[in-house]
N, C-alpha and C positions, 0 to 999 in steps of 0.2 A: 866294970867286971862283965857285966852281961853283954856288952858289945864285943869285947874279945871272944867270948864263948860263941856268939853268933857267927862272927868272921871265920873261927875255927871250924865250926860246922859247915860253913859255906865252903871253906877250903877242901876239906875232905869230900863234900858232896860233888865238887866240880872235878877234883882229882879222879874220883870213881867215875864220873860221867865220862871223862876223857878216856879212861881205861876200857870202859864198856863200849863206846863207840870205836875204839881201836879194834876191839874184837869184832863188832859189826862189819867194820870195813874189810878185815881179812875173810870173814864168812862170805860177804857179798862179793869179794873179788873171786873167791873160789868157786862160787856158785854162778858166777856170771856167765850167761848163754848167748853172748853176743848181742843182746837185744838192748836198745837204747835205754830202756827203763831200768836195766840192772846197772848200766853205767852210770846214770844219773844218781842212783841209790848210793854207788861207790863214792861218788864225788861228795854227795851231802853228807855221809857218814864221815869222811875224811874232815871236812870242813867243821862239822859239829864237834869232832875230836879235838881238833886243833883250837877251837874257841873254848871249849871247857878246859883244856890244858893251859891256854894263855890266861884264862881267868884265875885258875889255881895258882899259877906262878905270880900273877900280880898281887893276889891275896897274901901269899907267902912272902913277897918281897916288900910290899908297900902297904899291906892291910887295906887296900882299895882296888877298885877296877880301874885298869889303866887304859889309855887310848888304844893300844893295840888290841886288847880284849874288846872293846866297843866297837872297833872297825870289824873284827871277825865275828862279833855277834850279828852285825847288819850282813854280813857276808852269809853267815850261817842260815838266817832267814831267808835270804834271797835263794839259796841253794834249794831249800825245800819248796819254794815257790816254783822253781824251775823243774823240780821233780813232778809237781801237780801239772805244770804247763805241758810237760813232756807227755805225761800219760793222757791228758785230754786232746791236745793238738797235733802230736806227732802219730800216735797210734790211731786216732779217730781220723776219718777222710777229710782232712782240711788241708789248706795251703801250707806246705812246709816252709815256703819262703816267707809267709807272712809270721809263722811260728819263730823262725830265726830271727827275723827283724824284730818281734816283740821280746825275744830273750836278750837280744843285744842291746835294746832300750833299756830294759830292766837293769842289766848290768852296769850300764852307763850311769843310771840314775842312782844306783846304790854305792857305786864308787864315788860319786859326788856326795852323797850322804855320809860316807866314811870319812871323807875330808872334813866335812862339817862337823862331825863328831869329835874329830881330833881337835879341831879349833874351839868348840864349845866346851862348856862345863857341864855342871849338873843342871838338870832341868829348870831349877829355880834361879840359876845364877844369871842368865842372859837370854836375850830373844833368840839366839843362835840355839841355845839348849832346848827352848821350848819348841823350836822348829823340829829339831831332831826327834824330840819326844813325839810331836805329831806325825813324823814320817813313820816311826816305830808302830804308831797306832794305825796309819794307813797300811803298813805291810801286814800287819796282823789282820786287818779287815779283809784285805785281799786274799790272804790266805785262807781265812775261814770261807769265803766265797768260792774259792777253787776247791776247796774239800767237799762243800756242798754240792758243787757241780759234778765232781768226780763220782760221789757216792749216788747221785740221782741218775746220772748217766750210765752206771755200769748195770748191765743185765742182772737180773735176779740170780741167774745161774752162775754169775761170776762174783757174787757178793763173797763168797768164800774166800777169793783171792785178794781182794781189795779191802776189806772191812777193817783189818788191823792197822793197815796204813793210814786210812781216814780216822780212825781213833786216835792213833798215835799222834800224827801231825796235826790233826785237829785240836787235841788237847794242848799241844805245844803252842799253837798260835793263840788259843783262848787263853792260856797263862799269860802270854805276852800282852794281849788285850787287856787283862785285867791290871797288869802290872803298870803299863804305861797310861791307861785312863786314870789310875789313881795318881800317877806323877803329874799328868796334864791338869787334873783338877785342884790338887793341892800345891802345885808348883814346887814339889820335892819328890825325890826318889825314895821309896820306902826300902831301908836297908835290909829289913827282915825278909821283904819279897825277893829282893835281889839275891840274898844268900841261899834262900829256899829254891831258887830256880835251878840250881845245879842237881838237888836232889830229885826234885819233880821230873826233870828231864831224864835222869837215871832210870826212874820208874817207868818212863815211857819206852826205853829202849828194848825192852823184851817184844813189845808189840811189832815193832820194826823188824826184829829177827824172825818172828813168825811170818810176817809177810814176805821177807826175802826167801825164806825156806818154801814157803808155798808157791812161789813164782820162779823157781829155778829151771822148770822145763819150757816155759813159754811166757810171754808178757800178757797181762790182762787185756781182754777185749773190750774197748770202750767205744760207745757210740754217742757222740755229742748231740745233744738236743738243741735245736734253733731257739725254742721257746725259753730254755734255761740259759742260753748263751745271751739272749736278749734281756732277761731278766737279771742275770749277773751283771751284764754291762750297766744296766739301770741302777742296780745296787751299788757298784763300784762308782759310777759317775755321781750317784748321790752322796756317797761318802766323800768323794773329791770335793763336792760342792760344799757340803757341811764344814769339811775342814777348812776350806777357805773361807767361808764365812765366819768360823770361829776365830780364825787369824785376824781377819779384818775387824772383827767385834773386839778382839783384845787390843788391837792398835788403837780402836776408837775410845775403848775405856781408859787406855793408858795416857793417851795424847789428846783427849777431846776437851780437856780443861773444864770450864765452867758449863759448856754445852754437853757434857758427857752423857747425861741421862737422856736429854732430848735427841741427840744423834743415835744412841743405843736403841731408843724406842723406834725411831724412823727407820734406822736399818734393818731392825728385826722384822717389821712389816713388809719392808721392800725385799728382803731375802726371801721370805716365805713366798711372796707373790712370785719372785723370780724363779722358784722351784716348781711351784704349783701350776703356773701357766703353761710352761712348755710341756709338762708331763700330761696335762689335760689337752693338749692339741693332737689332733688325728695326723696333721702333717709332720710334726715333730716326731711322732712314734713311728710313723712310715719311714721317714729319714733314718731314724736309728735302725730300724729292721733292714732297711737297704744296706747301711753301714756295716752292720754286722755281718750280713751274707756276704758282701764283697771282701771283707777282711778275713774271714775264717773258714769259708766253705767253698769247695769246688764248684758244687751245683747250686743253682739258685734256690732250689725248692727242697724241702723235706717232705717228699711225696706221701708219706704214711701221715704225716700231720695234716697235710692239705687234704688229703682224701677223707680223713676222719671229720675234719671240719665242715668239708663240702656235704657230707652225709647228714651231720648233725643240723646244718642249716637248713637243708631241704626236708628232713624228717622232723622239724620241730614242731611245737604245738600249733595247732591250726589257729589262724587269727583272720582279721578282716582282709588283710592283703591276699592272702590265698597262696596255693603253691607256685603260681607263675612269679609272684614277687619274690618268693623265697629262692626260686631257681636264679632269677637275676642277681640277687644278693650274693648267692654261693659262688657265682662265676666271677663276680666283681671283686669279692673278697680276696680271691686268689691273685688277682692283677693289682691289688691296692686301690681299686677304684670306688669313689663314693657314690656313684650313680649309674644307671643303665636303663635300658628300654628293650622290649621284646614286640616282634611282629610275627603273626601266625597267618597262615592261609585260611582266611574266612570266607573268601569268595573264590570262585574258580579262576578269576583273571587278575587277582591282586592279593598281596600280604598286607593286612591291616594291623594297626597298633592293637595288641592285646593287653599289655601291661607295662608300667613304668615303675622304677625303684629310685626314690630320691630325685627324679628327673624333672622337677617343678620348673627349673630354670631353662629347660630345653625349649619351652613354648611349642610342644608338639600340637598341632591342631589336626582336625579331622581329615584333611587333605594329605596327612602324612602316611601315604600309602605307596607300596613298592609293587609295580606291575609284574606279573608273572613272566611276561615275555622280555623284561629288560635284560641288559647286558650283565647287570649286577647278579641277578637271579641265576642267569646261565653259568657265570663263572664261579659262584658260590656252590652251586649243585655239583657241576662236573670237576672243577679243580680243588674245591674245598679249602680255597684260600682264607687266611685270615688278612683282611684289608685294613692298612693304616690309612685313615682318612686324610690326615695331614700329609703323609708320604705321597699319596696319590694326588693331592691337590698340587703339591710342589714338583713331583717327578713322575707324571703319569707313565712315563716309558717303563717303568719297573712292573707296571700291571698291563702288558700288551694286549690282553685280551678283554680287559676291562675298559670299554670304549667311553662309558659315561656312567656317573652316579646320579640319582635324582637330586635336583637342585637343593631341595629342602635339606636332604641328608648331608650333601657336601658342605652346606653353609652351617652346619652345627657347630657352634663355637666350642661346646663341651664334648663333642663326639671325638672318640678316639680309634677304637677298633670295631670292625664289623666281624662278627663271629657266626659262621654258618652251622645250624643244628640240624645234622644229618641222622635220618633214621630209616634203616633199610635202604641204605644208598640214595635216599631221596631227600630233598631239601624240605625239612618239616617246618623250620622258622628260622628267624634272622634275629640275632641280638647285637645290639649296639652298646659298647661299653664306654662310659665317660672317661676323661683324662685322670690318671692317678694323682694321689696327692703329692708324690715326688716324682719328677720327670725322670724317665728311664728308658733305656734303648730296649727295642723289642728284640730277643735273641730266639735262636732255633729252640730253646727250651721253653720259652713262653708259647711259641707256636704250637709245639707237641702237646703241652699240657691244656692249651685252650681247645685244640681239636678233640683231645680225649673227653674233657669234661663236657664240651658241646654235645658229643654223641650221648653221653650219659644223660645230660638235661634233656635232650630230646626225647630219650626213652621214657623219662618221667613224665614229660608233657603229654607224649602220645598216650601213655597209660592212663593219665588223667581224662583226656578226651575219650578214650574207650569206656572208661568207668562213667562218665557222664551220659554217653550214648546208651550204655546198658541200663543206667537208672531210668533214663528216658523210656527205654523199651519196656522195661518193667512197670512203669506207670501206664503204658498203653496196654500191657498185658493184664494188670490188674483191672484196668477199665473194661477191657474185652471179657474178663472173667465175670465181672459184676453184670455186664451187659448179657452175657450168656445166661446167667441165672434168671435175670429178669425177664429175658425173652421166653424162658421156659414157664415162668409164672403167668405172662401174658398169654401164652398158649392155653393154659389151664382156664384162664378167665374167658378167652374166646370160646373154648368148649362149653363153658357154662352158660355164656350169654347166647350162644347157638341153641342149647336146648331151650332156653327161655323163649327165643324167637320162634322155635318150631312148635312150641306149645301154646303160643300167644294166640294164634288164630282159633284154635279149639276152645281155649278157656278164656277168652277176652271178656265174656260177660260174668265171669266167676269172680267175685270180690275177694275171696281169699286167695286166689291165684294172683290177682292184681297186687295185694298186699305182700305176696311172696316175691313178686317181680321187683317191688320197690325195695324191699330188703335185700335182694340179691344185688340190686344196683348199687345201693349203698355200700355193701361190703366190696363190690368190685372197685368203686371209687376209692375206698380206703386202701385196698391193696395197691391200686395204681399210684397213689400219693406215696405210700411206703416204698414202692419200687423206684419212684424218682428220687427219693432221699438216698436209698442204696446206691442209685447210679451216680450221684454226685459225692458219694463217699462219706455222706452224713447219715447214717442209720439213726432212728429213733433210740433214744437211750431208754432202757427199760430196766428196772431194778432186778438185779440178778437173782435174788433170793425169794421171788414171788412163788408160793405154793398154788400149783395148778391141779384142780380136780380133774382127774382123767374121765370119770364118768359123765360130768357135764361137758367136757370137750368132745368126747365121742358122739354124745346124743346130738350136740349141735352139727357136727360133721354129718352124721348118718341123716338127720332130719332135713338138712340143707339138700343133700342128695336124693332123698325120697321124694321131693317135691318134682324132680325132674325124671326119675326113672323108679321103677317098683322092682329092680333086680338087686336091691341091697336090703340088708336087715342088721339089727344089732343085738348082741347077746352079751349081758353083763353077769359075770360070775362073782364079782366083787362090788362093795358099795363104798362110795366115798373114798376112793384111793386118791392121794394127792403126790405129786412129785414137784421138785424144785426145778422151774425152767422158764423161759420166755414164752409166754402163752402163745403169742402170735406166731413165732418161729416154730414152736412145737406142732400147733394146729397146721401150718403149712407142710411141715414134713410128713405128718400123718395123711393128710389130704392128698399129698403126691402119691402115696401107696395105694390109697383108695382110688384114685383116678386111673392108675396104671391098672388095677385090678378090674375096673369097669371097663376100659379098653379092651383088655384081654377077652372078657366073656361076651361082649356086644350085648345085643337086645334079648337073647334067648338064655344067656347063663345066670349065674347067681353070685353075689358076693356077701360074705358074712364077716362082719367086724365083731371081735370078741375082746373082753378085757378078763384076764385070768391071773391067777396067783403063781409066781415064780420065785418063792422064798422072800427074799430081801428086796426083791424086784417086783415090779408090776410088768405084765406082758400084753402087749396091744397086738392081737393077731388079725391080720386081713387075709382070709382065705377065699379063693375064687375056684371055679370048676372049669376054667379055660384050658387051653392046650398044654399049658406048662413049658417048661424050659430044659433043655439038655444040660447035663451036669458041667460040660465043657464052657458053655455060654456062661453058666453062673459064675464059674471059677475066673474065667479069663476076661470076660466082656461086660458083665452085668453092672460092676461097680467102676467101670472105666468111664471118665467124662468124655461127653460128646461121641459115645459110640452107642448107636441105637439101631434097632431093626424097624422103627416106624417111619413113615415117609414124612410125617409132620412132627416128629419128635426131635429133642436135643441130646438125650442121653444123659442128663445130670439130675433128674428127679430123685432116683434111687441113691445115688452117689450122695447128694445133698442130705437126704433123710439118715443115711448111715453116718456121715460125719457130724451132724448135729447130735445123733443119739450117743456117738462116742464122746462128744464134748460135754455131755452132761454125766458121763461115767457109765453109760449102758451100752448096748450093742443092737445090731439089726442081723437077724439070721433069716435065711432063705431054705425053704423046704419045698422042693419042685419035682414032679415027675411028669415026663412028657406023656400027654393024653389024659392026665388026671388032675391037673390044677397045680396051683402054687399057694404057699403059706408064707407071708411076709410077717416075721415076728420081731417086733421092737420091745426090748426089754429095758425099763427105766428104774433107777434107784428110788423106792418109795421115801416119803418125807422122813419116816422114823430111822431109816438107815442112813439118810443123807445127813 
């Protein structure tokens, strides 16, 4: 009783489906806009309606699905595959002849399967029935792969047009895959799933109506992706392989006799190896890429994908190989080559090997140089030819201006193409690309893309050389800057030692003076050693949080200067004021200001060093009664490095003092009037505020 009810429900479901797709047929016919996609939809709707009607009639007459319904079922599935193929390969820029041949091949294949379906029985009755079930599975798998390709290749702006077709047809093939997977596994066809198939197809029909309505004015614009075509070809190939392996495995199990388990185990391992080894082979994948490109596309390259891959390779994470190796890899990837090498103009007279990529088999030695006056360099620079080494070896007449190629380069067994890297119309470098994994003819499209990426690669390499030159210049600049500051300190030491020498004759019998001379020499030696460390970029490491007592520091500076001149005095308005600083650097900064003041007043003036309270800061003031400075000079020139009015000066003492005060969180102020002297006021945060 249950079986009769299921058949009756299936009958009504298939009948309703036939009527619904008849309505879709007339709607699609009315909305047809002379586009191929609309015509294919009309045909698929008619065939689906005929299949549903034939199945309903067979259930009404015989309470089972007859051979005619089974044949129309295969034709129905193939019609929706043709719809998907039409959207992918007719509208997209691929070869129409290839599409037509593929469609004809599919039609012949499914016509043969229809005959097999009529000769076979249920999937569990015979090996022919099992084969037909496998073909149904294969068709469902191919349909799902095409739906996935269509959805992924449709621009996001066109999802509105295509998504309901993908949902409807995808669900149709997904149900078929579920139905025939169950039949293949259990060697019988589920009656419940077969009867429910009509009703589920009916539920999908509104999605197709929406698709037809949304595409009445224009066909959806699809742009097929090479990567997805390659992946789909791999997926379909893997499906075919697994289906074939399953069929052979079934044969081994049924007819293997007492050796069945042994043969199954050996066959399983062999089948897995047979699948994995080709897929892991670079040559096999390259061959598959070439096959897909030749079969489905007018142009050899997807320029967007190639350009993005080129940029990703060059701008990848820095590694030990460096930019030059990544540039070679990026160019070789476009041509499918596994190795290459790069020559740059390292000497005025020749190009030297700068980098190689996977070219260990080339045996390039130190003599692998290309003279700048050779015919090869002249041709590459003026003609910008892409030279095929093998072609030049066999037919040199094709390169009339290229009279010779260096012997070591012409003898490279792995060498294939010589690519000039042109930058600003000059030959910047020469790249040699190894033979590709799959032999291919060099076309005008290859030449154009190699010229373009060669220029781009040359710009990257030229930019790197500019960056390296700039970094080297910055190193020299830093060295020169350190040397300038050190020269300034040496000048101050020379001034101190000159005073010592000037007073040595007069006070040579004075024991106290001799002790001062020894102390001055010791301090001078310490300063010179510290300068040498700075010159080498290895300054003495000092604890950055040392508390320095300004009163002690100023007393030392003034006492040292007082031994050489009586024009300096000290006035402390605060006792035991501490700041956080490097004592040696702070002492040097203040001493620069004192030295400048002493130079300004000469032997007849006076300099006063004061320590005053400035709120949260302590102020060190150095006042002199010298000639003073003009406001314009203080504003525009005083703190500019290497700008000075002294014949023996360097113009960096005041600049260095101000920068160090700022680094401590303080400042340096200048109060000067022409004819009335100058006050240099250095304010530093006291240790309580710090």
